[in-house]
C-alpha positions as CSV (number, residue, x, y, z in Angstrom):
1,M,0.2,-5.2,38.4
2,K,0.0,-3.9,34.9
3,K,0.6,-0.2,35.5
4,I,4.1,0.9,36.5
5,L,4.8,3.9,38.6
6,Q,7.3,6.2,36.9
7,I,8.3,9.5,38.4
8,L,9.6,12.5,36.5
9,A,11.5,15.2,38.3
10,I,11.5,18.2,36.0
11,A,14.3,20.7,36.2
12,V,14.1,24.5,35.7
13,I,14.2,25.8,32.1
14,T,17.7,27.0,31.5
15,S,17.7,28.0,27.9
16,N,15.7,28.6,24.8
17,S,14.6,25.1,23.5
18,L,14.0,26.3,20.0
19,S,17.8,27.1,19.6
20,A,18.6,23.4,19.8
21,Q,19.9,21.9,16.6
22,W,18.0,19.2,14.8
23,V,19.9,15.9,14.3
24,T,18.8,14.0,11.2
25,D,19.2,10.3,11.1
26,S,17.8,7.2,9.5
27,V,17.6,3.4,10.0
28,S,17.0,0.6,7.5
29,M,15.0,-2.4,8.5
30,G,15.8,-3.9,5.1
31,P,13.5,-4.9,2.2
32,G,10.5,-6.6,3.7
33,Y,11.5,-5.4,7.2
34,T,13.9,-8.2,7.7
35,S,15.6,-6.5,10.7
36,N,14.6,-5.0,14.0
37,I,16.6,-1.9,15.0
38,F,17.3,-0.9,18.6
39,Y,18.0,2.9,18.7
40,A,19.2,5.4,21.3
41,F,18.8,9.1,21.1
42,G,22.2,10.7,20.9
43,N,24.0,7.4,20.3
44,G,22.3,6.0,17.2
45,I,21.8,2.3,16.4
46,Q,22.7,0.0,19.3
47,K,21.9,-3.3,17.7
48,T,20.4,-4.8,14.5
49,S,18.7,-8.2,14.9
50,S,16.9,-10.5,12.5
51,S,13.2,-10.1,12.7
52,S,12.5,-13.7,11.8
53,N,14.9,-15.8,13.9
54,W,12.5,-16.3,16.8
55,H,9.0,-17.4,17.5
56,I,8.4,-16.8,21.2
57,A,9.8,-14.2,23.7
58,L,10.0,-14.8,27.4
59,S,10.1,-11.9,29.8
60,M,13.3,-11.5,31.9
61,N,12.0,-8.4,33.8
62,A,9.9,-8.6,36.9
63,L,8.2,-5.3,36.0
64,D,6.9,-6.9,32.8
65,S,5.2,-9.6,34.9
66,A,5.2,-13.0,33.3
67,S,4.7,-11.9,29.7
68,V,5.2,-14.3,26.8
69,F,5.2,-12.7,23.3
70,A,4.8,-14.2,19.9
71,N,6.6,-13.0,16.8
72,Q,3.7,-11.5,14.9
73,K,5.4,-9.4,12.3
74,G,4.4,-8.6,8.7
75,S,1.1,-9.8,7.3
76,Q,-1.3,-12.3,8.9
77,A,0.5,-14.9,6.7
78,D,3.8,-14.1,8.5
79,F,2.3,-14.1,12.0
80,V,3.3,-16.7,14.6
81,K,-0.3,-17.8,15.2
82,V,-1.2,-18.6,18.8
83,Y,-4.3,-20.7,19.3
84,N,-6.0,-20.8,22.7
85,I,-7.5,-24.3,22.6
86,H,-9.1,-24.1,26.0
87,K,-7.4,-27.3,27.3
88,P,-5.4,-27.8,30.6
89,I,-1.9,-29.2,30.6
90,S,-3.3,-32.5,31.9
91,D,-4.8,-33.0,28.4
92,W,-1.4,-32.7,26.7
93,A,-1.4,-36.2,25.2
94,N,-4.9,-35.8,23.7
95,V,-4.3,-32.5,21.8
96,T,-4.5,-32.8,18.0
97,L,-4.4,-30.3,15.1
98,A,-8.2,-30.4,15.0
99,D,-8.1,-28.4,18.2
100,T,-7.2,-25.3,16.2
101,M,-10.7,-25.4,14.6
102,A,-13.0,-22.6,15.8
103,N,-10.6,-21.7,18.6
104,D,-9.4,-18.2,19.5
105,L,-6.3,-16.6,18.0
106,L,-4.3,-14.6,20.5
107,Y,-2.4,-11.4,19.7
108,N,0.3,-9.4,21.5
109,G,-1.2,-6.2,23.0
110,D,0.2,-2.8,22.3
111,D,-0.2,-1.0,25.6
112,G,2.8,-2.5,27.5
113,W,5.5,-5.2,27.5
114,Y,3.3,-7.2,29.9
115,Q,0.8,-8.0,27.1
116,G,2.2,-11.0,25.3
117,A,-0.2,-13.1,23.2
118,F,0.0,-16.0,25.7
119,N,-1.1,-13.6,28.5
120,Q,-4.4,-12.6,26.7
121,I,-6.7,-15.3,28.1
122,P,-9.3,-13.5,30.3
123,N,-9.5,-14.7,33.8
124,P,-11.2,-13.1,36.9
125,S,-8.3,-14.0,39.2
126,T,-5.7,-11.3,39.7
127,F,-3.1,-14.2,40.2
128,N,-3.7,-15.5,36.7
129,Y,-1.2,-14.6,33.9
130,G,-3.1,-16.2,31.0
131,W,-0.8,-19.2,30.5
132,G,-0.6,-20.0,34.3
133,T,-1.6,-19.0,37.8
134,Y,0.6,-17.9,40.8
135,N,0.7,-20.6,43.5
136,I,0.9,-18.8,46.9
137,S,2.4,-21.9,48.5
138,S,5.2,-22.7,46.1
139,H,5.7,-19.0,45.1
140,K,5.9,-20.1,41.5
141,I,3.6,-19.4,38.6
142,Q,2.3,-22.8,37.5
143,G,1.3,-23.4,33.9
144,D,-2.3,-24.5,33.3
145,S,-3.0,-24.0,29.6
146,I,-2.0,-25.7,26.3
147,F,-1.5,-23.6,23.2
148,I,-1.1,-24.7,19.6
149,V,1.5,-22.5,17.8
150,R,1.9,-22.2,14.1
151,A,5.4,-21.1,13.2
152,G,5.8,-20.9,9.4
153,S,4.6,-24.1,8.0
154,N,5.1,-26.1,11.3
155,F,2.6,-26.6,14.1
156,Y,3.6,-27.2,17.7
157,K,2.0,-27.9,21.0
158,F,3.3,-25.5,23.6
159,A,2.9,-24.8,27.3
160,V,4.8,-23.1,30.1
161,D,5.1,-25.6,32.9
162,S,6.3,-23.0,35.4
163,L,8.1,-19.8,36.1
164,N,10.2,-19.0,39.2
165,P,9.6,-15.3,39.5
166,L,12.6,-14.8,41.8
167,T,15.3,-16.3,39.5
168,Y,13.3,-16.0,36.2
169,D,13.8,-19.6,35.3
170,W,11.2,-20.6,32.7
171,N,10.3,-24.2,32.1
172,I,8.5,-24.9,28.9
173,R,7.4,-27.9,26.9
174,V,7.2,-28.2,23.1
175,Q,6.0,-31.0,20.8
176,K,6.0,-30.7,17.0
177,F,3.1,-32.2,15.1
178,D,5.1,-34.6,12.9
179,L,5.8,-38.3,12.6
180,I,8.1,-38.3,15.6
181,G,5.9,-36.3,18.0
182,M,8.3,-36.3,21.0
183,T,7.7,-33.9,23.8
184,Q,10.8,-31.8,24.6
185,F,11.4,-29.9,27.8
186,Y,13.5,-26.7,28.0
187,T,14.7,-24.4,30.8
188,I,15.5,-20.8,29.8
189,S,17.0,-18.8,32.7
190,K,17.8,-15.1,33.3
191,S,21.2,-16.2,34.6
192,S,22.2,-17.5,31.2
193,G,23.1,-14.2,29.8
194,Y,19.8,-12.3,30.1
195,S,20.3,-10.4,33.4
196,D,20.1,-7.0,31.7
197,R,17.7,-7.9,28.9
198,M,13.9,-7.5,28.6
199,F,13.3,-10.8,26.9
200,A,15.0,-14.1,25.9
201,Y,13.9,-15.3,22.5
202,F,13.2,-18.9,21.5
203,N,13.1,-20.5,18.1
204,L,10.7,-23.5,18.0
205,D,12.2,-25.0,14.8
206,S,15.8,-25.0,16.0
207,A,15.0,-25.3,19.7
208,Q,17.5,-22.5,20.5
209,A,17.3,-19.5,22.7
210,Y,18.6,-16.2,21.3
211,D,20.0,-13.0,22.8
212,R,18.7,-10.4,20.4
213,E,18.7,-7.2,22.4
214,P,21.3,-4.7,23.7
215,A,21.4,-4.0,27.4
216,I,18.1,-2.6,28.6
217,N,19.5,0.8,29.6
218,T,21.2,1.4,26.3
219,W,18.3,1.9,23.9
220,D,15.1,4.0,23.7
221,M,13.0,2.7,20.9
222,Q,12.8,-0.4,18.7
223,F,11.9,-0.1,15.0
224,I,9.8,-3.2,14.5
225,T,6.7,-4.7,12.7
226,Y,4.1,-5.6,15.3
227,P,0.4,-6.5,15.4
228,T,-2.4,-4.1,16.2
229,F,-6.1,-3.9,15.6
230,V,-6.7,-1.6,12.7
231,P,-10.3,-0.3,12.5
232,A,-11.2,-0.2,8.8
233,G,-15.0,-0.8,8.7
234,P,-15.9,-4.3,7.5
235,N,-12.1,-5.0,6.9
236,S,-11.2,-4.2,10.6
237,S,-8.7,-6.8,11.7
238,Y,-5.3,-7.4,13.4
239,R,-2.5,-6.4,11.1
240,G,1.2,-6.2,11.1
241,V,2.2,-2.5,11.2
242,T,5.7,-1.0,11.1
243,G,6.8,1.7,13.5
244,A,8.6,2.3,16.8
245,L,7.9,0.8,20.2
246,T,9.6,2.4,23.2
247,N,11.7,0.7,25.8
248,R,10.6,0.3,29.4
249,G,11.2,3.6,31.2
250,T,11.3,5.6,28.0
251,K,8.3,7.9,28.2
252,V,6.5,9.6,25.3
253,A,4.1,12.4,24.9
254,Q,2.4,13.0,21.5
255,A,1.8,16.5,20.1
256,Q,-0.8,16.4,17.3
257,N,-1.9,19.0,14.7
258,L,0.8,21.5,15.7
259,D,3.8,22.9,14.0
260,V,6.9,21.4,15.7
261,D,8.0,24.8,17.1
262,A,4.5,25.6,18.4
263,A,4.5,22.2,20.0
264,M,7.8,22.9,21.7
265,N,6.4,26.2,23.1
266,D,3.5,24.2,24.6
267,Y,5.9,21.7,25.9
268,Q,7.7,24.3,27.8
269,G,4.7,25.3,29.9
270,G,1.9,26.4,27.5
271,T,-1.6,25.0,27.5
272,P,-1.8,22.1,27.2
273,S,1.6,21.1,28.4
274,W,2.7,17.8,26.9
275,L,4.3,16.8,30.1
276,A,1.0,15.7,31.5
277,G,0.8,12.9,29.0
278,W,4.1,11.3,29.7
279,E,3.5,9.0,32.6
280,N,0.6,6.8,31.4
281,N,1.2,6.5,27.7
282,A,1.5,3.1,26.0
283,Y,4.8,1.7,24.7
284,S,3.2,2.1,21.2
285,T,2.5,5.9,21.6
286,I,5.0,6.6,18.8
287,G,3.7,3.5,17.0
288,Y,3.0,3.4,13.3
289,D,0.4,6.1,12.6
290,W,2.8,9.0,12.0
291,K,2.4,7.9,8.3
292,S,-0.5,7.0,6.0
293,F,-0.7,5.3,2.7
294,N,-1.7,7.5,-0.2
295,L,-3.5,5.4,-2.8
296,G,-3.2,8.2,-5.4
297,T,0.6,8.3,-5.4
298,F,1.0,4.7,-4.1
299,S,3.4,6.1,-1.4
300,Y,3.4,7.1,2.2
301,D,2.6,10.6,3.4
302,I,4.2,11.8,6.6
303,L,2.3,14.0,9.0
304,D,4.3,17.2,9.3
305,S,2.1,18.5,12.2
306,L,3.0,15.6,14.5
307,S,5.9,15.3,16.8
308,Y,6.8,13.4,20.0
309,F,8.5,14.3,23.2
310,V,10.6,11.5,24.6
311,T,12.5,11.0,27.8
312,A,15.5,8.9,27.0
313,K,17.8,6.5,28.9
314,N,20.6,9.1,28.9
315,D,18.6,11.3,31.3
316,S,17.8,13.8,28.6
317,A,14.6,14.6,26.7
318,Y,14.1,15.0,22.9
319,Q,11.5,16.2,20.4
320,L,11.2,13.6,17.5
321,Q,9.7,14.1,14.1
322,F,9.5,11.6,11.2
323,L,10.5,12.7,7.7
324,E,10.4,9.9,5.2
325,F,9.1,6.3,4.9
326,P,9.3,4.6,1.4
327,G,7.8,1.4,2.8
328,G,8.8,-2.2,2.5
329,T,10.8,-1.9,-0.7
330,T,13.8,-0.6,1.4
331,G,12.5,-0.6,5.0
332,N,14.2,2.8,5.4
333,I,12.9,5.3,8.0
334,K,14.2,8.9,8.1
335,F,13.6,11.2,11.1
336,R,15.1,14.0,13.0
337,Y,15.3,14.9,16.7
338,R,16.5,17.7,18.9
339,Q,17.4,17.8,22.5
340,I,15.1,19.8,24.6
341,G,16.7,23.1,25.7
342,F,16.6,22.4,29.4
343,P,18.0,19.3,31.0
344,V,15.3,17.0,32.4
345,A,16.4,15.1,35.5
346,V,14.6,11.9,35.0
347,N,14.3,9.8,38.1
348,D,13.0,6.8,36.2
349,I,12.0,5.0,39.3
350,E,10.4,1.7,38.4
351,I,10.5,0.0,41.7
352,F,7.1,-1.4,42.4
353,A,4.4,-2.7,40.1
354,K,0.8,-1.9,41.2
355,P,-0.2,-4.6,43.7
356,S,-2.9,-7.2,42.9
357,L,-5.1,-8.0,45.9
358,Y,-6.9,-11.4,46.3
359,P,-9.6,-11.8,47.3
360,N,-10.9,-8.3,46.9
361,P,-13.4,-7.7,48.5
362,A,-11.7,-9.5,51.4
363,K,-13.0,-10.7,54.7
364,N,-10.5,-12.1,57.2
365,S,-7.3,-11.9,55.0
366,V,-6.0,-10.6,51.8
367,N,-3.0,-11.6,49.7
368,V,-0.9,-8.8,48.3
369,L,1.0,-9.7,45.1
370,F,3.4,-7.4,43.3
371,N,6.7,-7.3,41.4
372,A,9.7,-5.2,42.4
373,S,12.8,-4.3,40.5
374,V,15.2,-4.0,43.5
375,N,15.7,-5.2,47.0
376,T,14.5,-2.4,49.2
377,P,13.0,-1.6,52.6
378,G,9.3,-0.9,52.1
379,T,6.3,0.4,54.0
380,L,2.9,-1.2,53.7
381,R,0.2,1.3,54.8
382,I,-3.6,1.1,54.7
383,T,-5.8,4.1,55.1
384,D,-9.5,4.5,55.3
385,M,-11.5,6.9,53.1
386,T,-11.0,9.7,55.6
387,G,-7.2,9.4,55.3
388,K,-6.7,7.8,58.7
389,V,-3.9,5.2,58.8
390,V,-5.4,2.0,60.1
391,Y,-2.4,-0.3,59.5
392,Q,1.3,0.3,58.9
393,R,4.2,-2.1,58.8
394,N,7.8,-1.9,57.6
395,K,8.6,-4.9,55.4
396,N,11.6,-6.0,53.2
397,V,10.8,-6.0,49.5
398,R,12.8,-8.4,47.4
399,T,13.6,-8.3,43.7
400,G,11.0,-10.2,41.6
401,L,7.6,-11.4,42.8
402,N,6.5,-10.6,46.4
403,A,3.5,-12.2,48.0
404,W,2.3,-11.1,51.4
405,T,-0.7,-12.2,53.4
406,L,-2.4,-9.6,55.5
407,N,-4.8,-10.3,58.4
408,T,-7.9,-8.1,57.9
409,S,-10.2,-9.7,60.4
410,A,-10.1,-6.7,62.7
411,F,-10.9,-4.2,59.9
412,P,-14.4,-2.8,59.8
413,A,-16.3,-3.3,56.6
414,G,-15.7,-0.5,54.1
415,H,-13.3,0.8,51.5
416,Y,-9.6,1.4,52.0
417,I,-6.4,2.4,50.1
418,L,-3.4,0.1,50.3
419,S,-0.1,1.9,49.7
420,L,3.3,0.5,49.2
421,S,6.3,2.9,49.3
422,N,10.0,3.1,50.0
423,G,10.7,6.8,50.2
424,D,11.4,7.2,46.5
425,A,8.3,5.6,44.9
426,A,4.8,4.6,45.9
427,V,1.9,2.7,44.4
428,H,-1.6,2.4,45.6
429,Q,-4.5,0.0,45.2
430,K,-8.2,0.1,46.4
431,M,-9.3,-2.5,48.8
432,T,-12.7,-3.4,50.1
433,I,-13.6,-5.3,53.3
434,N,-16.9,-7.2,53.5
435,K,-18.1,-8.7,56.7
C-alpha cells in the first residue's frame, strides 16, 4: 500500500528548452525557521504557516494510508518526541512516565507522506499501520498501541482509538501527565474543513485542530524543517534538517554533477534521461542536501552542479536550482527555476494504492486491501506466471479503503500476479498459493 502508481504522459518536444527564461525567487522561513512555506511553481507562495503551532498531524488522504506525523522540526531539543512504550490501549490506566525509560523513539520517515512517526512500529501484518490494525469485520482501523508524547516541556499519553477510512473520522485520546490527569477524547473529521487537505494538525497543549495547508492541488513543495538520519560516523543520528518536501503528485528527478544546461540536454532525451527517475523518487528528493556547511567560512555552500526537474500541479514541468541559503539567522532560501521548453501533459493519476494481500501465501482465501482516491469501476485480474488469466471480475471501487475477500480454493499452488485496473491506471501485487 505504500507505493503509489503515478503515470506520466510525455508530449513531443516543441521548442528549445534552453531558451526558457529563468525566474528567480526567494522565500523566508524566518529566523530560527519559525514558518513553513507552501510554494507553487509559476504562482509563488500559497501559504505561510507557523512551524510550531502543532504537535501531531493526521492524514486526510486515502492514498497516504493512515499516517500520523509528529512535528519534529529543528534540533532534537525541539522535536516532538514519540515514545513507543510497547503497551496496548487496555493498559491505558497503568502507564506512567517511567515507561519512557529505555523505550524506542520514533521518527517520521522521509520516503513518503505515509511514513508518520506513529506508523513506524514494525509488524508482519500487512493490515497493521503501526498505531492500529485494520478490522475486516468493522472496516475500521482499530487502535492497539499507547504512545507517550513529549511536546515542549509537557508529556502526554496518546492513542488513536479508531479511524474510519471511508469518512476519515479520527478518534483519539489524550491525557496530560499532571495533577489533573483526565483522559480527553477528540474526533477530528475530514468533513470539518479538511476535504482538500493532506493533513489536519492537532495541538496537544491547546487541544485544538488547525488547518495549516492550502488546497492540495495548489502547491508543489513545502519549505520545512524535518527529521532525517544523518550519517556522520560516531555522531550519526536523527537530526532536524531544512529543505523542501514535495506535495503528493509532484514528481522530482535529480541531476547531479552536471551544469544546469547540460542537465537540460540530458533531460530532453540524452543518456541518461532524467525522466526515468521521476516515478519512484521519495518526497524528500529535493530535500536538504543541495547545500553543505563550510566550517572554514562558517556559511553554507550551494552545489552549482545540482538541479532538479519537477512536474508541478499546473501540468507543467520545471528545472529548479538553489542559489543562496544563509541559514537560521534569516531562514531565507533563494532559488531559480525555468519552465521546460516543451509542455508536459501530466496525467497525475493517483487512483489506486498498491494492494496488500493477507494472508500471502494464501490457501483457500485471500483478503485484498487497498486505498483509492475516487469512486470508479475496476477490474480485478489474476494471471499465472505464463500470463494466462485465471480469474477476472469487474468490481466497484469506492473512495477510501477497500477490502475484498477472494476465494482461492480452486487455484493450484504456485505464484500469481494480482492486478487492479480501471482503464487509466493499474497496480500489481505478487500472490502465492500454498496447498
